[in-house]
Structure formats: structure tokens, C-alpha cells
C-alpha positions, 0 to 999 in steps of 0.5 A: 875712097874717104880721106885721112881727115874724113876717117878721123872725122868719122871717128871722132863723130863715132864717140870717145869709145872709138876715138883714136886721139890721145885725149879721148882714150884716156879720158873717155866719158859719156858725161850728162846731157848738155843743158841748153845755153841760157842766153840765146844771143850768146849761143848763136854768137859761139856756134857762129865762132865755133863754125869759124874756128873748125873751119880753120882747123879742118883744114889741117891734120895736126895741131899743137895748142901752146900756152904761155911759159910757166902756165898757171892753171888757167892756161894749162886747162885752155891748151887741154880744153882747146885739144880736146875740142879739136879733136872731138868736133874737128878731127885732128890729132891735137896736143896740148903743149907749154914751155918753161916750168910748172913748179907752184905746188897747187899747179903741180897738183893740178897736172898729177891728180888730173893726169891732164894730157899736156906736155912740155915742148922744146924751144925747137918747133916739131914739124909734125904739126901743121897747125899751131895754135895759142891760148892765154896768150898772144903772138906779140906778148912773146911769152912762150917757147918755140923758135922756127914755129909758123906764125899761130893760125888760132889764138884764143885769149881773154887778155886785152887784144894785141895787134898781132893777133889780128893776122891769125886766121882765127882769133878770139881775143880780149873777152868779155871773160875773166879767164880763157877757160871761160871762153874754151868753156863756151866753145865746147858748149857751143859744139855740145861737148861735155867735158870728162871730170878731169878736164872739167875740173881744170877748167872750172879751177881756171876760172876759179883761180883767174877770177879769185874765186869770181871776185875779180875781173868776173864777167856774167859768162864766167858765172855761167860757165863756173856753175855749168861746169860745177856738177861735172867737177871731181870734187876730191881731186879739186880739194886735192889741188887746192890743198897740196903739199909744198917743199921746205923751199916754199916757206923759205921763199915767204920768209924771204919775202916778208922780211924783204918786203917794203911799204911806200907812201904810208903803206899804199904800196908794196914792194919786194925783190926775192932775189933767186927763187926756186920757181918763177911761179912764187913771184906772182903768189907773193904779189897776189898775197901781199896785195891783200894788206889793208890800205894797199894800192898795189903790190910788186914782186920780182924774182930771178929764175934762170937768167930772168927776172920775173915781175908781177903786179897786183892792183886794188886801185880800179883807176890804174890798169895793170897790164898797161903799167906792166908793159909801159915799164917792162918792154922798154927794158926788152921784157915780155909783158901780159895782163889786164886790169888788176893783175900783170906779170913780165920777165925781163932777160938779164943779159949779164946785168946784176938782177939786183940792179935790174930789180931796182930799176923796175921798182923805181920806174913803178914808184915814178909811174905812181908818184911815189918818191923812191928810197929805202921803204918801211919794212912790212915786219919788224927787223930782227 
């Protein structure tokens, strides 16, 4: 008699029309034939990694694929992509999940337009899952919400490797890739699985946003996967995601950001404390916008949301590493931090301390790291 795992595997091999898992029933799509990978060595590497990943996965029945709290498009797409892979190639029941909030207009549009099968998870672990996977984050970072959960057995992340990730039975961390969506796409290609248009669009957008349109921290694999996914993308949905309607609070946040932004070192640094923000994603969005200022070496934005200070750093100076800077400054303050060369972020529990006081401490530490004197700074825009 076939075991439950074998039965699930047989259903998955039968194709999406017969598959009883949540993703495939809602997003069944045969897709075009999978073209051969351009680089034979890379194909062999990912086939071996896929074999090892699936050998871990198939020893379990159900998986929760968790991303970091307040996920960005790369994180959402990666979680949904790995869940799809585990269902189709591994025969598991898999669920993508996240903690925190998804509040940025583009990110909300991503979920709405593509009807992605990812759900919010509480802070308590659901005992129904016997396999925990992490994507776009690592155990040591601690920026995901799941108390009482077993240590993750599978970890996939393009950010620099952390020592604790080596404890996972299967771990693929550090790249080289500019987005975790790139890594997940490579696994799908190794498995000869064509993602349905919704998932292909999410993965494409994840690569696009994390590499800033293939212009930042980009690797050859990012370009390869970007081009491979493009014919599968729902172009109209992508346009609606990239140009969403935004709430009035969005404009208020930017108005406050421009008024509060201060320049240091003759315009080489721009720092802004946004105060209380309506969604945490506005903090990295502001930092991303400010770093485009001519002559700037780095931008740093901070904002308070539900008792935590969110910090986001963006660099134009390749001699510095944003991830290391943020960890060095924020970890001693009890913050969880993550990032890589040109972009990084952290969140620091306020624990009753005034938010402005903690933000000032963070700003002073960053200015010190760049050997820039403290002070009031010069307003970015003329003050009324």
C-alpha cells in the first residue's frame, strides 16, 4: 500500500489539474516548454542542490515557508516560489507565510493583483507544520515572527551568510545573487517547472526591485533569470503593481520626510527621522528616494511603528558595506538587522524609551562611523 507521502508525490507528478494543493489548484498553468539553462555548470550545481533540498523536504508532510516580517516583493515572491516548488516537486502541502504588515502600496498591489497564496501568521507556531523554511532572511537575524517554532530545516537567502544558517539541514545563503527570487527561480528551472503567470510576475518583480532594475548588486544569474521569466510575466498586472493608487498618508509622510531631512558633510550624507509612520515600509522607501540626491554618499531614514524604531540605510559609496554598518550600530542596541552591500535595515525595540532619543543615538553612531561631526545639519529644503 502506498504511503501518504507517496500518494502526495503521485498527485504532484500527475500535473496541476489533479494536484490537491492550495497553490496549484488556484494557479494551475501548464506553461511553455522550459528552455535549457545557458550555463551547463550552473545547471549541474542547482540540480545537485535541488536533489539535496528535496531529500530534506520529502521526509516531512507539510511545510511553512516563512519570510521576514513586513516583507518586500522579493521576500513574498521567494516564499510563494519555494512553497510552489515543495508542492510540485516534493509532494508536500506547503504554505507561504509572513509576520508584521504589508502596507506599502506597491506591495499590497502585488498581493491583490496576483492573488498570491501567502497568509499572515501569528506569533505562535502552528503545530500542523512539521517543516519550517526561511527565505530572504536567516535564523540569526531574528526579524521574523514565530515563537515556539522548531529551528528551520531549510534556509535560502541571498544576503551574506550568518553562522547560525549552517545549523539548517539544507542552507543556500550568500548568493551570488542580487535577489532571493533569483535563487528560487534557479531551483524551479532545475526542477523543469514553469511558474504560472502570477508567480512568474512576482519573481520577476522581486528581482527587479531588489536589484533596482538590474542596476544594483546585480549578478549574471539575476539577468539570466530576469530574461527567462519575462515571457511568462502578466504585463498588465505588473503595470498595475508598479503604479498603484496610494493613500493620503503617503503624501503626508513624504512631506514630513522632506521637511525633516538634514544634510551633513556638505551634502554627502542625508538623515531623516520620520517620527511615527503609518506603515514601516515607508522608511526604506524614503531612504531609497533620498539616496538619489546628487553628491550623496549615504542616506539614513528612521521611523517608529508599534513600539519599534525602523532604520534603513542606502549607500552610493562602494567602499562601505551597508549590512555590516547597520549590524555594527544596531545590534548593540538590541536591534535585529540585515542587508548587504548597498542597502540594509534594522528594527530596534524601544522598550519604553522615547523614539526621538533612540533615533538620535542611532544617527550619532552612523555619523561617527563616517567620521562626520554631529550637529543640527542643513535642511534639505528651505524652511518656511
